[in-house]
NUZAGU-992206 format. One record per atom (N, C-alpha, C, O, CB): x, y, z; residue in one letter; atom name; residue number from 1. Coordinates in pm, 1 decimal. Glycine has a CB too. Layout:
BEGIN
PT         xx         yy         zz   r    a     k
PT          X          Y          Z   a   CA   NUM
...
***
This chain:
BEGIN
PT         xx         yy         zz   r    a     k
PT    -1812.8     1650.2    -1711.4   m    N     1
PT    -1780.3     1580.7    -1686.7   m   CA     1
PT    -1946.2     1501.4    -1738.3   m    C     1
PT    -2054.0     1521.5    -1682.5   m    O     1
PT    -1704.4     1598.1    -1562.5   m   CB     1
PT    -1918.4     1401.3    -1871.0   k    N     2
PT    -2003.8     1358.9    -1904.5   k   CA     2
PT    -2071.6     1133.1    -1823.3   k    C     2
PT    -1983.6     1067.1    -1767.9   k    O     2
PT    -1951.5     1403.3    -2062.9   k   CB     2
PT    -2168.3     1091.1    -1833.0   i    N     3
PT    -2125.5      940.6    -1747.8   i   CA     3
PT    -2313.5      930.5    -1780.7   i    C     3
PT    -2429.2      972.6    -1777.4   i    O     3
PT    -2033.4      945.9    -1514.1   i   CB     3
PT    -2221.1      845.2    -1808.5   s    N     4
PT    -2440.2      739.2    -1872.3   s   CA     4
PT    -2475.7      737.0    -1714.6   s    C     4
PT    -2596.6      721.3    -1697.7   s    O     4
PT    -2447.3      465.7    -1974.8   s   CB     4
PT    -2407.4      747.8    -1604.2   a    N     5
PT    -2532.5      657.5    -1512.1   a   CA     5
PT    -2622.9      849.4    -1468.0   a    C     5
PT    -2591.7      966.7    -1488.3   a    O     5
PT    -2428.4      518.8    -1296.1   a   CB     5
PT    -2767.1      758.5    -1386.8   r    N     6
PT    -2901.6      918.4    -1334.6   r   CA     6
PT    -2829.5      915.3    -1228.5   r    C     6
PT    -2829.5     1029.3    -1182.2   r    O     6
PT    -3116.8      905.9    -1297.5   r   CB     6
PT    -2765.9      843.6    -1162.9   n    N     7
PT    -2780.0      916.8     -975.4   n   CA     7
PT    -2665.6      961.5    -1011.5   n    C     7
PT    -2592.2      881.7    -1069.7   n    O     7
PT    -2785.6      812.1     -796.9   n   CB     7
PT    -2629.8     1063.7     -994.4   t    N     8
PT    -2512.9     1188.5     -923.5   t   CA     8
PT    -2527.0     1285.1     -786.6   t    C     8
PT    -2578.9     1396.7     -784.8   t    O     8
PT    -2498.6     1306.2    -1033.3   t   CB     8
PT    -2463.4     1209.0     -664.2   i    N     9
PT    -2462.9     1329.5     -561.4   i   CA     9
PT    -2332.5     1359.1     -613.5   i    C     9
PT    -2243.4     1298.9     -673.4   i    O     9
PT    -2479.0     1303.7     -383.4   i   CB     9
PT    -2364.8     1530.2     -546.4   k    N    10
PT    -2246.7     1603.8     -507.8   k   CA    10
PT    -2179.0     1629.6     -349.7   k    C    10
PT    -2271.4     1654.4     -272.1   k    O    10
PT    -2278.1     1725.3     -560.2   k   CB    10
PT    -2074.4     1630.7     -295.6   g    N    11
PT    -2009.0     1665.9     -144.1   g   CA    11
PT    -1905.8     1680.8     -214.6   g    C    11
PT    -1886.0     1695.9     -335.1   g    O    11
PT    -1999.9     1559.9       -4.4   g   CB    11
PT    -1787.1     1669.1      -45.7   t    N    12
PT    -1713.5     1665.1       63.2   t   CA    12
PT    -1705.1     1593.5       82.3   t    C    12
PT    -1794.1     1529.3      138.0   t    O    12
PT    -1721.2     1704.4      145.3   t   CB    12
PT    -1552.7     1531.0       40.8   v    N    13
PT    -1485.4     1436.4      115.0   v   CA    13
PT    -1469.9     1419.9      283.6   v    C    13
PT    -1350.8     1416.6      314.4   v    O    13
PT    -1369.6     1451.1       63.9   v   CB    13
PT    -1538.3     1411.7      370.6   k    N    14
PT    -1512.3     1372.7      506.4   k   CA    14
PT    -1377.3     1313.8      597.8   k    C    14
PT    -1322.6     1339.5      705.1   k    O    14
PT    -1596.4     1289.5      512.4   k   CB    14
PT    -1360.5     1213.9      478.3   n    N    15
PT    -1244.6     1142.2      532.0   n   CA    15
PT    -1229.2     1038.6      443.3   n    C    15
PT    -1308.9      969.3      380.1   n    O    15
PT    -1256.6     1092.7      674.1   n   CB    15
PT    -1067.5     1044.5      455.4   v    N    16
PT    -1007.6      888.5      355.2   v   CA    16
PT     -956.8      877.2      470.3   v    C    16
PT     -917.9      949.3      562.1   v    O    16
PT     -889.7      875.8      193.9   v   CB    16
PT     -976.3      651.3      415.9   i    N    17
PT     -890.9      536.1      517.5   i   CA    17
PT     -819.9      506.3      371.2   i    C    17
PT     -888.3      472.4      274.6   i    O    17
PT     -996.8      372.0      621.6   i   CB    17
PT     -651.4      524.7      362.1   l    N    18
PT     -583.5      420.9      266.5   l   CA    18
PT     -544.8      337.0      343.8   l    C    18
PT     -496.9      351.9      456.3   l    O    18
PT     -472.3      459.6      180.1   l   CB    18
PT     -575.9      191.0      251.5   g    N    19
PT     -575.5       43.0      292.9   g   CA    19
PT     -433.7       38.2      166.7   g    C    19
PT     -389.8      120.5       86.3   g    O    19
PT     -762.0      -73.0      262.4   g   CB    19
PT     -395.1     -112.2      205.8   p    N    20
PT     -298.2     -139.8       83.6   p   CA    20
PT     -373.8     -200.1      -28.5   p    C    20
PT     -308.2     -288.2      -84.1   p    O    20
PT     -177.3     -240.1      121.1   p   CB    20
PT     -498.0     -179.1      -82.0   v    N    21
PT     -549.2     -263.9     -212.0   v   CA    21
PT     -630.2     -174.4     -149.5   v    C    21
PT     -561.8      -73.9     -169.0   v    O    21
PT     -571.4     -440.5     -252.8   v   CB    21
PT     -705.6     -143.6     -101.3   s    N    22
PT     -848.7      -84.7     -117.9   s   CA    22
PT     -786.4       34.9      -21.8   s    C    22
PT     -680.0       53.2       37.4   s    O    22
PT    -1008.2     -190.1      -58.2   s   CB    22
PT     -937.4      121.1      -42.5   a    N    23
PT    -1026.6      293.2       71.4   a   CA    23
PT    -1108.4      264.2      108.8   a    C    23
PT    -1176.5      163.6       88.7   a    O    23
PT    -1090.0      441.4       18.7   a   CB    23
PT    -1123.8      379.6      197.4   e    N    24
PT    -1301.7      387.1      249.3   e   CA    24
PT    -1261.8      515.0      277.6   e    C    24
PT    -1164.3      549.2      344.5   e    O    24
PT    -1386.8      280.9      397.7   e   CB    24
PT    -1355.1      593.6      214.6   l    N    25
PT    -1430.4      712.0      176.7   l   CA    25
PT    -1548.8      745.0      220.6   l    C    25
PT    -1651.2      679.9      200.1   l    O    25
PT    -1446.7      716.0       64.1   l   CB    25
PT    -1538.8      867.1      295.2   t    N    26
PT    -1674.9      860.2      348.2   t   CA    26
PT    -1694.4     1063.3      256.2   t    C    26
PT    -1633.0     1168.0      276.8   t    O    26
PT    -1682.6      825.3      589.9   t   CB    26
PT    -1797.6     1030.0      169.8   l    N    27
PT    -1848.7     1178.1      148.4   l   CA    27
PT    -2028.8     1277.4      209.1   l    C    27
PT    -2150.6     1260.8      202.5   l    O    27
PT    -1845.1     1167.9      -22.3   l   CB    27
PT    -1962.8     1342.2      244.5   r    N    28
PT    -2104.8     1408.8      312.6   r   CA    28
PT    -2142.8     1569.7      183.8   r    C    28
PT    -2096.9     1676.9      144.4   r    O    28
PT    -2051.1     1481.2      539.3   r   CB    28
PT    -2297.3     1442.3      165.7   v    N    29
PT    -2410.2     1530.4      109.4   v   CA    29
PT    -2460.9     1577.4       68.6   v    C    29
PT    -2483.1     1635.1      -37.8   v    O    29
PT    -2441.5     1565.2      104.4   v   CB    29
PT    -2532.7     1532.6      277.8   a    N    30
PT    -2656.2     1687.0      322.0   a   CA    30
PT    -2517.1     1711.4      483.0   a    C    30
PT    -2463.0     1617.6      541.6   a    O    30
PT    -2940.2     1609.8      402.9   a   CB    30
PT    -2505.1     1796.4      500.1   p    N    31
PT    -2537.4     1798.8      689.2   p   CA    31
PT    -2632.4     1696.6      777.4   p    C    31
PT    -2755.3     1700.3      783.1   p    O    31
PT    -2618.2     1943.5      728.3   p   CB    31
PT    -2510.3     1569.2      870.5   g    N    32
PT    -2591.3     1464.5      877.1   g   CA    32
PT    -2535.2     1399.8      745.6   g    C    32
PT    -2419.3     1390.0      785.9   g    O    32
PT    -2750.5     1499.8      887.2   g   CB    32
PT    -2533.0     1376.3      687.3   i    N    33
PT    -2602.7     1272.5      535.7   i   CA    33
PT    -2449.1     1232.1      439.6   i    C    33
PT    -2415.3     1293.8      338.6   i    O    33
PT    -2747.7     1410.2      392.3   i   CB    33
PT    -2368.0     1109.1      504.1   d    N    34
PT    -2308.8     1067.1      457.0   d   CA    34
PT    -2319.5      979.8      366.5   d    C    34
PT    -2409.8      897.5      381.5   d    O    34
PT    -2267.5     1056.3      511.8   d   CB    34
PT    -2235.8      970.1      250.4   i    N    35
PT    -2164.9      839.3      223.0   i   CA    35
PT    -2034.6      727.7      150.9   i    C    35
PT    -1942.9      747.5       71.2   i    O    35
PT    -2232.3      816.4      193.3   i   CB    35
PT    -2063.5      656.3      195.3   v    N    36
PT    -1905.7      573.9      265.8   v   CA    36
PT    -1960.3      423.4      143.4   v    C    36
PT    -2056.4      346.6      137.9   v    O    36
PT    -1907.1      518.4      536.8   v   CB    36
PT    -1823.4      448.2       56.9   a    N    37
PT    -1850.8      418.3      -88.2   a   CA    37
PT    -1654.9      277.6      -46.9   a    C    37
PT    -1582.6      299.3       50.3   a    O    37
PT    -1846.2      636.5     -249.5   a   CB    37
PT    -1630.7      176.1     -135.4   v    N    38
PT    -1504.9      177.3     -113.9   v   CA    38
PT    -1359.1      131.4     -249.3   v    C    38
PT    -1387.1       75.1     -355.1   v    O    38
PT    -1517.2       85.3        6.2   v   CB    38
PT    -1317.8      142.8     -238.3   i    N    39
PT    -1311.9      196.1     -438.6   i   CA    39
PT    -1131.3      162.7     -394.4   i    C    39
PT    -1073.5      160.5     -285.7   i    O    39
PT    -1380.9      456.7     -519.0   i   CB    39
PT    -1103.2      149.3     -478.6   s    N    40
PT     -896.8       71.4     -496.9   s   CA    40
PT     -812.1      177.7     -394.8   s    C    40
PT     -832.9      298.8     -402.0   s    O    40
PT     -790.3      101.5     -728.6   s   CB    40
PT     -740.9      135.5     -325.0   t    N    41
PT     -619.8      248.2     -377.6   t   CA    41
PT     -568.8      351.3     -431.7   t    C    41
PT     -559.8      472.7     -413.2   t    O    41
PT     -574.8      233.9     -417.5   t   CB    41
PT     -526.5      243.9     -529.0   g    N    42
PT     -471.7      327.3     -731.6   g   CA    42
PT     -587.1      411.4     -676.9   g    C    42
PT     -538.1      465.1     -577.6   g    O    42
PT     -504.0      210.4     -959.1   g   CB    42
PT     -693.3      445.2     -686.3   s    N    43
PT     -824.2      524.2     -764.5   s   CA    43
PT     -777.4      610.9     -658.4   s    C    43
PT     -722.9      703.9     -717.8   s    O    43
PT    -1012.4      462.5     -778.6   s   CB    43
PT     -767.9      633.6     -519.6   a    N    44
PT     -810.0      715.1     -429.8   a   CA    44
PT     -738.5      805.7     -502.6   a    C    44
PT     -791.6      893.8     -570.3   a    O    44
PT     -790.7      692.8     -283.2   a   CB    44
PT     -567.5      781.4     -487.8   k    N    45
PT     -460.7      869.2     -515.3   k   CA    45
PT     -442.9      951.5     -686.7   k    C    45
PT     -391.7     1059.0     -717.9   k    O    45
PT     -335.2      770.7     -480.4   k   CB    45
PT     -509.8      845.5     -768.9   a    N    46
PT     -515.3      907.8     -900.2   a   CA    46
PT     -609.0      994.3     -939.6   a    C    46
PT     -607.5     1074.0    -1033.4   a    O    46
PT     -519.6      826.0     -984.9   a   CB    46
PT     -715.7      964.5     -834.8   l    N    47
PT     -859.7     1115.7     -801.6   l   CA    47
PT     -789.8     1279.4     -689.4   l    C    47
PT     -825.7     1396.5     -677.0   l    O    47
PT    -1046.5     1005.3     -644.4   l   CB    47
PT     -638.0     1161.8     -610.7   k    N    48
PT     -641.9     1285.3     -530.2   k   CA    48
PT     -733.8     1348.8     -501.1   k    C    48
PT     -777.9     1453.3     -548.9   k    O    48
PT     -585.6     1363.5     -565.0   k   CB    48
PT     -796.0     1231.2     -347.0   l    N    49
PT     -929.3     1240.6     -290.1   l   CA    49
PT     -826.1     1299.0     -141.3   l    C    49
PT     -708.9     1285.2     -106.1   l    O    49
PT    -1049.7     1064.5     -287.2   l   CB    49
PT     -935.0     1360.3      -93.3   k    N    50
PT     -811.2     1413.4       53.4   k   CA    50
PT     -938.6     1536.0       59.5   k    C    50
PT     -989.9     1617.2      -17.5   k    O    50
PT     -569.1     1490.5        5.5   k   CB    50
PT     -954.2     1485.0      226.1   k    N    51
PT    -1062.6     1550.1      303.7   k   CA    51
PT    -1073.4     1745.0      276.6   k    C    51
PT     -983.3     1826.0      298.1   k    O    51
PT    -1020.0     1503.8      481.5   k   CB    51
PT    -1215.4     1773.3      224.0   g    N    52
PT    -1264.6     1891.0      220.8   g   CA    52
PT    -1239.1     1895.5       23.8   g    C    52
PT    -1241.3     2000.8      -39.8   g    O    52
PT    -1171.5     2012.3      344.2   g   CB    52
PT    -1217.5     1759.6      -37.6   k    N    53
PT    -1234.6     1854.6     -155.6   k   CA    53
PT    -1316.3     1764.3     -247.2   k    C    53
PT    -1319.0     1643.8     -222.5   k    O    53
PT    -1087.5     1910.3     -227.3   k   CB    53
PT    -1414.2     1836.9     -399.3   k    N    54
PT    -1563.6     1865.4     -371.0   k   CA    54
PT    -1561.8     1722.1     -440.2   k    C    54
PT    -1450.4     1696.1     -394.7   k    O    54
PT    -1661.7     2019.0     -441.8   k   CB    54
PT    -1589.5     1621.9     -503.9   a    N    55
PT    -1623.6     1492.6     -515.8   a   CA    55
PT    -1758.8     1458.7     -535.0   a    C    55
PT    -1826.1     1547.1     -482.1   a    O    55
PT    -1581.9     1431.9     -417.1   a   CB    55
PT    -1845.5     1354.2     -596.3   y    N    56
PT    -1910.6     1276.0     -707.0   y   CA    56
PT    -1977.7     1170.5     -612.4   y    C    56
PT    -1883.4     1129.5     -544.7   y    O    56
PT    -1800.2     1209.5     -830.3   y   CB    56
PT    -2071.8     1116.4     -579.1   a    N    57
PT    -2120.7      982.2     -558.6   a   CA    57
PT    -2221.2      977.1     -679.8   a    C    57
PT    -2319.0     1045.0     -711.2   a    O    57
PT    -2189.6      955.3     -404.3   a   CB    57
PT    -2111.1      792.1     -773.6   v    N    58
PT    -2190.9      762.7     -851.8   v   CA    58
PT    -2278.7      642.0     -870.3   v    C    58
PT    -2227.1      533.1     -845.1   v    O    58
PT    -2137.0      779.9     -927.2   v   CB    58
PT    -2378.1      644.6     -902.5   i    N    59
PT    -2446.9      542.5     -811.6   i   CA    59
PT    -2492.4      492.3     -921.0   i    C    59
PT    -2514.6      584.7     -999.3   i    O    59
PT    -2553.1      579.6     -693.8   i   CB    59
PT    -2536.0      316.8     -999.1   k    N    60
PT    -2573.3      327.5    -1092.3   k   CA    60
PT    -2532.3      145.2    -1049.5   k    C    60
PT    -2438.3       68.6    -1070.9   k    O    60
PT    -2520.4      445.2    -1205.3   k   CB    60
PT    -2646.1      140.5     -989.7   a    N    61
PT    -2682.1      -19.4     -985.8   a   CA    61
PT    -2858.3     -101.5     -999.9   a    C    61
PT    -2972.9      -60.4    -1017.9   a    O    61
PT    -2622.2      -58.9     -828.8   a   CB    61
PT    -2786.6     -244.6     -977.6   s    N    62
PT    -2948.0     -276.2    -1081.8   s   CA    62
PT    -2990.0     -299.5     -991.1   s    C    62
PT    -3092.2     -339.3    -1047.1   s    O    62
PT    -2986.2     -392.4    -1204.1   s   CB    62
PT    -3025.8     -324.9     -822.6   s    N    63
PT    -3081.9     -335.4     -814.7   s   CA    63
PT    -3044.1     -223.3     -670.2   s    C    63
PT    -2931.8     -185.4     -636.6   s    O    63
PT    -3120.3     -451.0     -854.1   s   CB    63
PT    -3188.1     -186.2     -598.5   v    N    64
PT    -3166.9     -105.5     -470.2   v   CA    64
PT    -3279.2     -187.1     -382.8   v    C    64
PT    -3392.6     -229.2     -405.5   v    O    64
PT    -3196.2       79.3     -487.4   v   CB    64
PT    -3170.0     -187.8     -247.1   m    N    65
PT    -3261.0     -294.3      -89.6   m   CA    65
PT    -3288.2     -191.2       -5.7   m    C    65
PT    -3226.8     -104.2       56.1   m    O    65
PT    -3151.2     -430.1       26.1   m   CB    65
PT    -3448.5     -244.4      -30.5   v    N    66
PT    -3559.8     -129.8      116.1   v   CA    66
PT    -3594.7     -187.9      199.4   v    C    66
PT    -3645.2     -298.3      179.0   v    O    66
PT    -3709.5      -57.4       93.4   v   CB    66
PT    -3580.6     -133.0      334.9   a    N    67
PT    -3608.6     -181.7      482.1   a   CA    67
PT    -3696.2     -108.5      508.6   a    C    67
PT    -3748.7      -12.6      452.0   a    O    67
PT    -3506.8     -178.0      588.2   a   CB    67
PT    -3712.5     -168.6      616.4   t    N    68
PT    -3831.5     -101.5      744.1   t   CA    68
PT    -3825.5     -187.5      841.1   t    C    68
PT    -3836.9     -307.6      865.6   t    O    68
PT    -4004.4      -88.5      706.9   t   CB    68
PT    -3796.0      -50.3      905.1   d    N    69
PT    -3871.4     -202.9     1114.6   d   CA    69
PT    -3950.1     -249.7     1103.3   d    C    69
PT    -3992.5     -322.0     1193.5   d    O    69
PT    -3939.0     -163.3     1289.2   d   CB    69
***
């Protein structure tokens, strides 16, 4: 796989919730650390995403917000 985004994080699919238009995907990237993404249901099906499958979170954003208490 070659991709222009610099932030790719390998993980394992923890959960997939398919809706009629969008799917919510939870990717476990480290013990106790999950990344949640919403993608199209068509993409989730095309990628054959299911619990236990290896996948990558690819993060490409023009801005990242940081907050503290």
